[in-house]
N, C-alpha and C positions, 0 to 999 in steps of 0.2 A: 234589838234582842231583849232589852229590859221591858220595853213597852208591850212586846208580844208575850212576855212571861217566860221566855226561854233562858233568861239570865236574871238572877236576883238583884245584883248590884255591881257597881264598878267604882273606881275612884276617878275624880277629876283633878288632874295635876296640871302644872304649867311647864311643859318641857322646854318651850322657847325661853322662858325666864330662867329655868334651871341651867340652861347653857349660856345665855347672854349675860346674866348678872355676874357669874364668876369671871367671865372673860373681861367684862368692864372693870371689875374690882382689881383684877391683876394689872390691867392697863393703868388704872389710876394709882395703884401702889407703885408701879415702876415709874410713872410720870412724876410722882411726888417724892421719889426717893425714899419711900417707906413711911412717909408722914400720914398717909391715908390708910387706915387698917380696914380690912374687909368687914362689912356689916352683915349682921344676921338678918336675912331677908326672907319673909314668909311668902312662899310661892303658892299658897293656899291649897290645902288638901281638903277635898270635899267628897262625900259619898253620894253617888247617884243611884237612886232606886225608883220604884214605881211611883212614889209620892212626889218626886221632883224631876222626873225624866223629861217632861215637856219643855222645861227651861233649856235643856241641852240639845233639843232637836232642831233649833233654828240655826241657819248658817252663821259661821263666825265671821266677824268683820275683818279678821286677819287671814282668812282663808285665801289661798292663792288659786290661780287658774292656769292650766296648761294650754287653754284655748287662745290666749293672747300672747302674741310674739313681742319681745322687747323692741322698743324703738331705737 
């Protein structure tokens, strides 16, 4: 949509990290008995517009596939 000019910009966030990191920090907090405090972790907020959209058009190395059945 951005490349075709139908949309001006969007944001690139890291939803996986936004879910995984808090769960990991809660686990470590419980495991350590409160000795490990949650860290402030930057999950990178970036704006994607016509000037940098090409960077985001390549497939992600983290992308899954529904074509492959688990073994």
